[in-house]
C-alpha positions in Angstrom: 27.9 -146.7 36.0 26.9 -145.8 39.5 29.8 -143.3 39.7 28.6 -141.6 36.5 25.0 -141.3 37.8 26.3 -139.8 41.0 28.4 -137.2 39.1 25.3 -136.3 36.9 23.2 -135.9 40.0 25.8 -133.6 41.6 26.0 -131.6 38.4 22.2 -131.2 38.4 22.2 -130.0 42.0 25.1 -127.6 41.3 23.2 -126.2 38.3 20.0 -125.8 40.3 21.9 -123.9 43.0 23.6 -121.7 40.4 20.2 -120.8 38.9 18.8 -120.0 42.3 21.8 -117.8 43.2 21.5 -116.0 39.8 17.8 -115.4 40.3 18.4 -114.0 43.8 21.1 -111.6 42.5 19.0 -110.5 39.5 15.9 -109.9 41.6 18.0 -107.9 44.1 19.5 -105.7 41.3 16.0 -105.0 39.9 14.6 -104.2 43.3 17.5 -101.9 44.2 17.4 -100.0 41.0 13.5 -99.9 41.1 13.4 -99.2 37.4 10.7 -100.9 35.4 12.7 -100.2 32.3 11.8 -102.4 29.3 13.8 -100.6 26.6 17.5 -100.4 25.8 19.4 -97.5 27.4 22.8 -97.8 25.7 21.8 -99.5 22.4 24.5 -102.1 22.9 22.1 -104.8 21.7 22.5 -103.4 18.2 18.8 -102.7 17.8 16.0 -100.3 19.0 14.3 -102.7 21.5 11.5 -100.9 23.4 11.6 -97.8 21.2 9.0 -96.7 18.6 10.0 -95.0 15.4 8.2 -92.5 13.3 9.5 -91.0 9.9 12.7 -92.2 8.3 15.4 -90.5 10.4 16.0 -93.6 12.5 15.8 -96.2 9.8 19.5 -97.0 10.0 19.9 -96.9 13.8 21.7 -97.5 16.0 25.0 -96.5 14.4 28.0 -98.8 14.7 31.5 -97.5 15.8 32.8 -94.0 15.3 31.4 -93.3 11.9 32.3 -89.5 11.8 35.9 -90.4 12.3 35.6 -93.0 9.6 34.6 -90.3 7.1 37.4 -88.0 8.4 35.0 -85.5 10.0 37.6 -84.4 12.5 35.0 -84.5 15.3 35.0 -87.9 17.2 31.6 -88.9 18.3 32.7 -89.8 21.9 30.3 -92.7 21.9 30.2 -95.4 24.7 30.5 -99.1 23.8 29.9 -100.0 20.2 26.5 -98.6 19.2 24.9 -95.1 19.4 22.2 -93.0 17.8 23.3 -90.6 15.0 20.6 -89.6 12.4 23.2 -88.3 9.9 24.9 -91.7 9.8 24.1 -94.8 7.7 26.4 -97.5 9.0 25.4 -100.4 11.3 28.2 -102.7 10.5 26.0 -104.9 8.4 26.6 -106.6 5.0 27.2 -104.2 2.1 27.6 -101.2 4.4 30.8 -99.3 4.5 32.2 -97.3 7.4 31.6 -93.6 6.9 28.3 -94.1 5.0 25.8 -91.3 5.6 22.1 -90.5 5.0 22.5 -86.8 5.6 20.3 -84.2 7.2 17.3 -84.7 5.0 15.4 -87.5 6.8 13.2 -86.5 9.8 11.3 -88.5 12.4 11.1 -89.4 16.1 12.2 -92.2 18.4 10.1 -92.7 21.6 10.8 -95.1 24.4 8.3 -97.3 26.2 6.6 -95.7 29.2 8.2 -96.1 32.6 7.8 -94.9 36.2 10.2 -92.0 36.8 12.4 -92.8 39.7 13.8 -90.5 42.4 17.2 -89.3 41.3 18.7 -88.1 38.0 18.9 -89.1 34.3 22.1 -88.4 32.4 23.0 -89.1 28.7 25.4 -88.1 25.9 24.1 -85.7 23.3 25.6 -84.0 20.2 24.5 -82.8 16.7 22.5 -79.7 15.9 21.8 -77.0 18.4 18.3 -76.0 17.2 15.0 -76.9 18.9 14.1 -79.2 16.0 16.9 -81.6 17.0 16.4 -82.5 20.7 16.0 -85.1 23.4 13.0 -84.5 25.7 11.4 -86.0 28.8 7.6 -86.5 28.5 5.4 -86.8 31.6 1.9 -88.1 31.6 -0.8 -85.6 32.6 -4.2 -87.0 33.5 -5.9 -84.4 31.3 -3.5 -83.4 28.5 -1.7 -86.7 28.1 2.1 -86.7 27.7 3.6 -83.2 28.0 7.2 -82.1 27.6 8.9 -81.1 30.8 12.6 -81.2 29.9 14.6 -81.0 26.7 18.2 -80.6 25.5 20.0 -80.1 22.1 23.5 -80.5 20.8 26.1 -77.8 20.2 26.6 -78.1 16.4 29.3 -80.7 16.8 29.4 -84.5 16.2 31.2 -84.9 19.6 28.7 -85.8 22.3 28.9 -84.4 25.8 27.1 -85.6 28.9 24.2 -83.7 30.5 22.1 -84.5 33.6 18.4 -83.9 34.5 17.0 -83.8 38.0 14.0 -86.1 38.1 12.9 -85.4 41.7 10.0 -83.1 40.7 8.5 -85.9 38.5 9.4 -88.9 40.7 6.6 -91.5 40.8 4.9 -90.3 37.6 4.8 -92.1 34.3 7.2 -90.8 31.6 8.8 -91.4 28.2 12.0 -90.4 26.5 11.7 -89.0 23.0 14.5 -88.3 20.5 13.4 -85.8 17.9 14.9 -84.9 14.4 12.5 -82.5 12.7 15.1 -80.5 10.7 16.3 -81.0 7.1 18.6 -78.0 7.2 22.3 -77.8 8.0 23.1 -79.5 11.3 19.6 -81.0 11.1 20.6 -84.2 12.9 21.1 -85.4 16.5 23.5 -87.8 18.2 22.5 -89.6 21.5 23.9 -92.4 23.6 24.2 -94.1 27.0 21.1 -93.1 29.1 21.8 -93.6 32.8 19.5 -93.4 35.7 21.1 -92.5 39.0 18.7 -93.6 41.7 18.6 -91.7 45.0 17.2 -93.9 47.8 15.4 -91.4 50.0 15.1 -92.5 53.6 11.6 -92.3 54.9 11.3 -91.6 58.6 8.5 -92.6 60.8 7.7 -91.1 64.2 5.3 -92.5 66.8 3.9 -90.5 69.7 3.4 -92.4 73.0 1.7 -91.2 76.2 2.0 -92.8 79.7 -1.8 -92.7 79.9 -4.7 -92.0 77.6 -7.2 -91.1 80.3 -6.4 -88.8 83.2 -8.2 -86.6 85.7 -8.5 -82.9 85.1 -5.5 -80.9 86.4 -3.1 -83.7 85.9 0.3 -83.9 84.1 0.8 -86.3 81.2 4.1 -87.5 79.9 4.7 -87.8 76.1 7.5 -89.6 74.2 8.4 -89.4 70.5 10.0 -92.5 68.9 11.7 -91.9 65.6 12.6 -94.7 63.2 15.3 -95.1 62.0 16.8 -93.0 64.8 19.2 -90.2 63.8 21.0 -87.5 65.6 20.5 -83.7 65.7 16.7 -83.7 65.1 14.2 -81.4 66.8 10.7 -82.3 68.0 7.6 -80.0 68.3 4.6 -81.4 70.2 1.0 -80.4 69.6 -0.9 -81.3 72.8 -4.4 -80.6 71.4 -4.7 -77.2 73.2 -1.3 -75.7 72.5 2.1 -76.1 70.8 5.4 -76.7 72.4 8.6 -75.0 71.3 11.2 -76.9 69.1 13.3 -79.1 71.4 16.0 -81.7 71.0 14.5 -83.9 73.8 12.0 -86.5 72.6 10.2 -86.5 76.0 8.0 -83.8 77.5 5.2 -83.3 80.1 2.1 -81.3 79.7 -0.5 -80.0 82.2 -4.2 -80.3 81.2 -6.4 -77.8 83.0 -9.7 -78.5 81.2 -11.8 -81.5 80.5 -12.3 -82.8 77.0 -11.0 -85.1 74.3 -7.6 -84.0 72.9 -5.6 -85.3 69.8 -1.9 -84.6 70.4 0.7 -85.4 67.7 4.4 -84.5 67.1 6.4 -83.4 64.1 10.2 -83.9 63.6 12.6 -81.7 61.6 16.3 -81.9 60.7 18.1 -78.8 59.5 14.8 -76.9 59.3 13.2 -79.5 57.0 10.2 -81.5 58.3 11.1 -85.2 57.9 8.3 -86.9 59.8 4.9 -86.4 61.4 3.1 -88.8 63.8 -0.5 -89.8 63.7 -2.6 -88.2 66.4 -3.6 -90.1 69.5 -6.7 -89.7 71.7 -6.4 -88.3 75.2 -9.4 -88.0 77.5 -9.3 -85.5 80.4 -12.2 -86.1 82.8 -13.5 -84.5 86.0 -14.2 -86.9 88.9 -17.4 -86.5 91.1 -17.0 -88.2 94.5 -19.6 -88.1 97.4 -18.6 -86.1 100.4 -17.6 -89.1 102.5 -15.1 -90.1 99.7 -13.4 -86.8 99.2 -10.8 -87.7 101.8 -9.5 -90.2 99.3 -8.5 -87.4 97.0 -7.7 -84.6 99.6 -6.1 -86.2 102.7 -6.5 -84.1 105.9 -3.3 -83.1 107.5 -3.4 -84.0 111.2 -2.9 -81.2 113.8 0.0 -81.6 116.2 -1.6 -80.8 119.5 1.7 -81.0 121.3 2.8 -77.7 119.9 1.4 -75.2 122.5 0.9 -71.5 121.9 3.8 -69.5 123.5 2.9 -67.5 126.8 3.9 -64.1 125.3 1.5 -64.7 122.5 -1.3 -65.6 124.9 -0.6 -62.4 127.0 -0.6 -60.2 123.9 -3.9 -61.7 122.8 -5.5 -61.0 126.2 -4.3 -57.4 126.3 -5.4 -56.8 122.7 -8.9 -58.2 123.6 -9.2 -55.8 126.6 -8.2 -52.8 124.5 -10.8 -53.7 121.9 -13.5 -54.1 124.6 -12.6 -50.7 126.2 -12.6 -48.9 122.8 -16.0 -50.4 121.9 -17.5 -49.3 125.2 -16.1 -45.8 124.9 -17.5 -45.5 121.4 -20.9 -46.7 122.4 -21.1 -44.3 125.4 -20.2 -41.3 123.2 -22.8 -42.3 120.7 -25.5 -42.5 123.4 -24.6 -39.0 124.7 -24.7 -37.6 121.2 -28.1 -39.1 120.6 -29.4 -37.6 123.9 -28.1 -34.1 123.0 -29.7 -34.3 119.5 -33.0 -35.4 121.1 -32.9 -32.5 123.5 -32.3 -30.0 120.7 -35.3 -31.3 118.9 -37.6 -30.3 121.8 -39.8 -27.2 121.7 -38.3 -23.8 122.8 -40.3 -21.6 125.1 -39.9 -17.9 124.1 -41.1 -14.7 125.8 -41.5 -11.3 124.3 -39.4 -8.6 125.8 -41.5 -5.7 124.5 -45.0 -5.6 123.3 -44.4 -3.3 120.3 -44.6 -4.1 116.6 -41.7 -6.1 115.5 -40.3 -7.7 118.6 -36.9 -9.2 119.5 -37.3 -12.5 121.3 -34.4 -14.3 123.1 -34.3 -18.0 123.7 -34.0 -19.2 127.3 -31.5 -21.7 125.9 -29.1 -19.7 123.7 -26.3 -22.1 124.3 -28.4 -25.0 122.9 -29.9 -23.2 119.9 -26.8 -21.3 119.0 -28.6 -18.5 117.2 -31.1 -15.6 117.7 -34.6 -15.7 116.6 -36.5 -12.7 115.2 -40.4 -12.9 115.4 -43.2 -10.8 114.0 -46.8 -11.3 115.1 -49.3 -11.7 112.3 -52.3 -10.9 114.5 -52.3 -9.2 117.9 -54.7 -11.5 119.5 -54.9 -14.9 121.2 -52.7 -17.7 120.1 -50.8 -16.6 117.0 -48.8 -18.2 114.2 -45.3 -16.9 114.1 -43.3 -16.3 110.9 -39.6 -16.7 111.3 -36.6 -16.0 109.2 -34.8 -19.4 109.5 -35.2 -23.1 109.0 -36.7 -23.9 112.4 -40.5 -23.9 113.0 -41.5 -23.0 116.6 -44.8 -23.2 118.4 -45.8 -20.5 120.8 -46.5 -21.8 124.3 -48.4 -18.8 125.8 -50.8 -16.1 124.8 -49.8 -12.4 124.9 -51.8 -9.2 124.3 
């Protein structure tokens, strides 16, 4: 009895462990696929779980087995698994149904999936039937204003044989969408065949870059070192730094130095590209550049005085050259001053009055200066009145005063 209880206990533990492992695997699959899909994609359940019907075209769906071949159509459906959608068919493998039964092109209607978040990647599926716009598969994307709008659609090629097509979902990734199968035609080839929807998820790697500085507060005129850290790290990427006052060039090195010449608050950041595509941009950091004001007695702390080596004497030849040059300068200065004094004396002597004497006492008289060498020109005088002290009119720019009377 005890042995039996022990075996039962071990079986319970084993069952619990199996359930735990299954839950872990299942949760991993759901997380990896990242598809909150709550409707059947391949119809292998034999029903339309998660799909909403309108009209009568989908009343006998999904179709079981290759019904076109069963009715000798000569165009195999190329279905996957056991079940598929074919609005011309009327065979589900149920009681009192015969392989090859049909409902024809007359019924119309739609089949719309539950809403889902469109993943990053592609969506592929098998499609056949009519080639007109009235028989189609379409992707609907929710618009905040207009509701669900059609962004992609595909039709068959007027054959029962289905072929696979693929849609790029990247432009609509993250939005809410629906898949809708439409049969709006009752004419020839007024039906549609669909099967095996597959989402191919592309896991886009998101890069993050952080900008670091060796200091966040430095004095004006200092250099600051920056370093960009990319995660996850990859090769062959380029960095471009914005220092707050200018941009750097694109460079492969993640480290750089910058010189700040003006005070202020700066907000540098860095961007990263690979093959000319921007893959990351850092958040800006705050850098303060300040100007320090020290009292005069403390300035030596910033600008040390270089001591003078007094043991290095001036060479003798240099001393002699200095003395000779000084004497020449003194002699030239004295010579210049003496010449200037002589010139001033001559100019002062020329400015003195000139005594003139008439040579003949008749009418217009010619008068000669006693100092012709000093004046440098002859003076012609004409008396205005022939009596006493007279005013003299001259042809020239020099005004003279007569020093004696003449009759």
